[in-house]
Every structure is written in structure tokens, then in C-alpha cells.
N, C-alpha and C positions, 0 to 999 in steps of 0.2 A: 672827515679825513684828518689824519695826523699832520700837524704842521711840520714841514721838513727843514726848518731853520729856526734859529733862536731869534731872528729879526721878524717883527710883525709884518705880514705880507703887504700891508698898506704902505709901509715905508719904501717898498720897491716898485710902487705903481705910479704911473703918470697918465693924465687924460690926453687923448689924442689931439685936443685943441690947444695944448700948452706949447711952451717955447723950448728951444734947445737948452737955454739956461736952466729952466725948471727940470728938464730931464737930467742934466748934469748934477743938480742938487740931489735928486732921487738916487742916482747911481752912487754918489758919495755917501749918502745916509745909510744905504743898505749894505754897501761894500760887496755887492754881488757881481759887479762888473757889467751889469745890464739893467735897463729900466724896462718894466713890463707895461706896455701901452694898452689902455682899456678904453672901451666906449662907454656910453652912459648907462648901459645895462651890465657893466662889469664883464663883458665878453672881451677876451684877449684879441686885440687887433693885430699885435705884432710885438717886436722887441726893438730896443735901441741900445747898442753897446757904446762904451767909451770910444772904441775904434771907429764906429759909425760916425760919432760926433766929430772926432778928429778929422776924418776925411771930409765931412761937410764943411768944416771951418777952412780946411786947406783949399777947398773949391770955391771959397768966397762967401760962405754963409757967415752970419754974425750970431751972437748969443741970443739976440731977440727974434731971430727967424722962427716961424712955426716949425715944430718938429715933424709934422705930418709927411712932408715929402721924403723924409729920411728913414721912416719906419721900415723895418724888415717885416714885410707882411707874410712872407713864406717862412714860417717858423716851425720848429719841431716841438711837439708837446706829447705828454702821456696822460692816460686816465688815472683815476685814483686807485685802480686795482693793480697797477704795475708794481712788481716787487723790486727789491734792490738789484738782484742779478740782471733782470731785464733792463733796468735803467742804466746800470753800469755798462752793459753790452752796447746800448745805444750811444752813450757818451763816448765809449772807446771807438766805435765805428765812425762817428761824426766829429770826433775830437772836440767835444763840447764840455763845458764846466758847469753849465746850468741848463736845466730842462723844466719848463713850467708844467704844472699839473692842472688840467681843465676837465670839466664835466662834458657830457654829451652835447650840451648846448654851446660849448666854447667858453663858459664862464670860468674865471680863474679860481682855483682852489688852493694852490700852494706852489712851491718850487722845490726841485731837487738840486742840491749843490754837491759837486764832486767831492770836495774836501770833507763834507759831513758823511757821505756814503762810504768813504774808505776809512772812516774812523779818525776824527780830529785828535782824540786823546789816546795815546798808546797805553795799553794795560800791561801790567807785569805778569798777568796770568798766561799760562801756556794753554794751547788747544791740542787735543789729540783726536785724530780721525781714524776710526777702526775700519780698514779697507782690505783686510786679508782674505775674506771669505770667497767661496767658489760660486755662490749664486746659482746653485743647481736648479732651483725652481724656475729660473728664467731661461733655461735651455730652450731653443738652440742659440739664443742671443749671446749667452755667456760662455759658449764653447770656445770662442776666440777673443772674448772681450771681458775684462773684469767688470763686475756689476757696477762699481762706482764710476766707471767710464761711460755708462749708458747716458745718452743725451736726453735731456728734458728741456724743451723750449730752446733748442739750439746749443745748449751748454752741458758738458758732462756733469753728473751729479756731484762728483768730488770737487770739481771746480766751483760749483755753486756754494758748497759748504765752506771752502777756503775763503771765498769772497764774503760770505756771511760772517765768518769769524773776524775777518779783517775789518769789515764795516763796523764792528763793535770794539775795535781797537786792539784785538789780539793779533800780535805780529810775529810770534814764534809758534809754529805749528809742527807737530809730529804726526806722520802718517804711517800706520802699521800696514805692511804689505806682505803678501805671500803669493797667492794665485795670480799669475800674470802681472805681478807687481811692477815689472819693468815698463809696462804700458802706462801705468799711472805716473811713474817716475819720469819717463821721457816727456810726458805731456806737461806736468807741472814744474819740472826742473827744481831750481833752488827757491822758487817762490818770488823772486825779485820782481817779475813782471806783474805780480798780484799785490805788491806792497807788503810782503812779509818774508820771513825766513822759514823754509820748509826743510825738515830733516826726516829721514826715513828710518823706520824700525823694521828691519827685515826678519821675518819669522822663518827660521830654518824648517820648522814644522808647525802646523796649525796650533795656536795657543788659546783658542776659544775667544769669547767676547771680552775677556779681561786680562789674560795672561801676558799679553804683550806689554802691558804697563810696567812690568818688572824689567823690561829692557830699556827703559828711558836712560839716557847716558849719565844723568845726575839726578839727585833728589830735587824736586820742585820746592820753591820757597813760598809759593802762593797757591791757592786752590786751582785745580786743573779742570778745564772744561772738556768733557769727553763726549763725542758724538759718533753714532754708528755711521758708516760711510755710505749708506744707501737711503738717507733721509732727504726728502725735499721739504724744507720747512722755512718759515719766517719767524721762528721762536725768538723772543726777545731776550738776548743774552745779558743785557744790562739788568733787567728785572730778575733773571735767574741768579746772577751773582749777588745782587743786592739782598735777595731773600736768603741765600745761603749765609751771607755775612751777618745779617741782622738777626737771623734765627739761631746763630751760634751752632750751626750743624756741622758734623764731621763729613757728612755726605748729603747730597740732594739729588733726588730723582725727578726728571721731567716726566709728567703724566699727561695722558690725553684721554678724554672721555670717549668711550666706544659704545655705540648703540647697535643692538642686534634685534631684529624683529623675528620672533618665533612664528614660523609659517602655519601654526595650528592654533586652534582654540585650547586654552589651558584651564584646568579644573583644580580647585582647592577642595580638599576633603577634610572632614572632621568626624572621627568615629564611624567611618564608612558612609557618611552622608555628604552629599555635594553641598558645599556652602557658597561657592562662587564660581562663575564661569567667565573667563576673560578671553575675548577673541583676538588672536594674533598680537599678544602684548609685546611691547618694546622693552628690552632689558638694557639697563645702563650700567657700565662698569668703568672704572679708571684703569687704564693699561699703561705698562712701561713703554715710554715713547723713545727709548734709545738715546737719551740725552741726560748727561749727569754733570755734577760738580763734585770733585773729590778733594778734600783737604790733604796737605802733604803727608801727614802721619798715616792716613788711610792708604794712600798710594804705596807707601813703603811696605805695607803688609802683603802686597800682591806677590804670590809665589811664582817663580820662573818655571811654569809648567802649564799644561792645559787647564784653564781656569775660567769659569763663568763669572761675569761681573756681578751677577745677582748673588753669588756666594759671598762677595765682599759686603754687600748690604746686609745679608743674613748674619754675618759675623758682627757687624756693627750693632745690630738689634740684640744679639745674644750678649753683647758687652753692655747693653743698656745705654748706648750712646745715642745722641740726637741725630735722627735722619729726617731730612726735610722733604717736602713734596711741593713741586712747582707745576701747576696745571697750565698746559699750553693752550691758549685760545686763539693763536694765529694759525695760518695754514700749516698743515703737517700731513705727511704721508710717508709710510715705510714702503719703499719700492722693492718688495720682496717677491711679488708674483705678477703674472702678466696682467691681471685685471687692475692691480694697483698701479702698474706702470702706465696702463692706458689712461687711468684717471689723472695721473701726474702730467702726462703729455697733453691731455685735454684741458688741464688747469682746473678740473673740478675738485681736486684734493678731497677734503672732507666736508664739502658743502652739502653733499648728499649723505648725511651721516647715518641714516638707517640702512643697514645692509644685511 
């Protein structure tokens, strides 16, 4: 599991046989606000906060008292598979700033900290979410609901994407809207409750997957992160931006490996003779994952008309400019059809990659 804090997990742990003083030292060393109390098998017994210690001292305890009577043994934890959006949901609902991560046996694996999940460092990059499409392939769901507002794991897709950007320090986000755009705007508002500023680009008529970029209110000064508004993904935006910068690319495309199993036996011929028979082979291709980084000079080339974002990349290639490729190995699914929506809601994503 990825460590969810810059502090080694051991610094925040204390044995259940130790004293209040030792728990205080652990809380001070980790700066998490709590100590994680373990047994001899590294199973999480409970937690002890600085507030718990303060109340114990007010009730007559001394620093040399054993901490065991004051442990909060009814604690909230998550498994290693929990994503950012799910953890943020839980923290918001329970008003928590820390959530331990444990395995199925209760052994401690790590900790989620609220200030890290919402992005400790603010980036200068803008984020753009393309959310103007009609989502006709998801009728009847999208007859009265824009596709980005479909809920996955209790949260609208567009809200998940906003929180995902915010968790990587992107605090200014533009959302392109057209079909039932007021529903998105009413739900997200100005973004203040999600820790960011949201501005809306309203398309008077559909402008395709790229045309709305021409409606940005001013020219960006830093590379822009662009995501399709129907993605459920944990793609690492830190790594994406780092690759774009280090490669000296004018544009970078997020890619995902797609596997398709041919449901028939396939035959290779040579001069009319059969040379090879392969039963139901699996074909692997890299596909456009609907996630991009565009340098400012490329954004300025977008015409204010119906325009596919792929045309922008084709233009870059014709100019012999450097276009980067970022392969996404985290969870990713494009919720464009009923079967994909089912997988997203079940949390299977692309774990069943042959289809």
C-alpha cells in the first residue's frame, strides 16, 4: 500500500501497555493529532487523541498512568482499496481529520490525513472538466440528468473529479456545461465547499470535446489539466504533470491499455497456406483515456467552433512538436454505456480487463 503521509507510520504508533506520557510523545512526534495504539501483532487496538489525554488529566490521571483505560476502542478505519473520494466522504460525514488504514486482520497499514487528501500544496495549474455532452447512450438515466451527475459510490461523477483535482492541489477549475448544465452548476456551486474555485463555461451550442477551451476567460500561464466529465479514475495527476514538464511536451495524452478477446479462433495465412491457428486471442491496444495536459500555447490554438480535441493533437504532430504519452495504471473507467456504469458502481473498474 502507498504510504499516505510523509511521516513514517511507526512514529505515530504506541503500544497498548505504555503510559499517557509515551502517547503524548508519539502525538507530538507525528503531528497527526492522534496516536495509533497497537497490540503485539501490530493490530490496531484503537486510537488516543490529544483531546482524550486532556480529558484524562482533568479527571485526575497523571502522565505516568497506563494509557489502556483511555483508548478509543471503537474506531473508524478503511481498507487499502478505499479511494480518495470514499475517504473524503467518510471524513466529511464523521468530521474526522485522520483515518487509519488496516488489512482484513486489523493490522495497521497506514493513515489518511485530511490535509494531504485535499492537497497540501496549491498548484498554479488550472483544471478543465468537459461536462457538456448529452450522454444519449445512457438513456433513460440521462433524459433528466446530465451524465456527469450520475452517482457512483454515493457521489456524482463530476464531484469525484473535482475532489480528485483538489487532492492534487488544483484549486481553480473550469467546467464546460451545455445539456442540463444548470443541474451541475446548482450542485457544485462556486466550489468553496470542495476547497477550490469553480467557474463555468457555458456552451450556447455543442462545441465538441475541445472547442469549449476557446471560451476560457483568459489565457493560461501554466499547463492545463483537461479531463472528460464522465471518468471514474484515480489517475496520478502529480506524475502526469511531472512527465509533461520533464519531457518538454507541448501536449500529453493519458492512455489506458485496452484488452479485447476475439471470440473466435484466428488463422494466419501465407501464400494460401495456413501457418498458425490461435484460439480466441487477446488483442492489446493503448486507447485515449480522456485525460490530457495542454501547454498554454496549444490551448490558444483552439478555434471557437465545434472542435474535437484529437484534432489539436493531430495539429501538434503535423507541426512535429513533442506530444507525450502517460499510461494510466490506476483505476480508470469511462462511464459512457450502461455496462461501464454497472462496473463503476460495483467497483470492478478495469480489474476484469479482458472484455
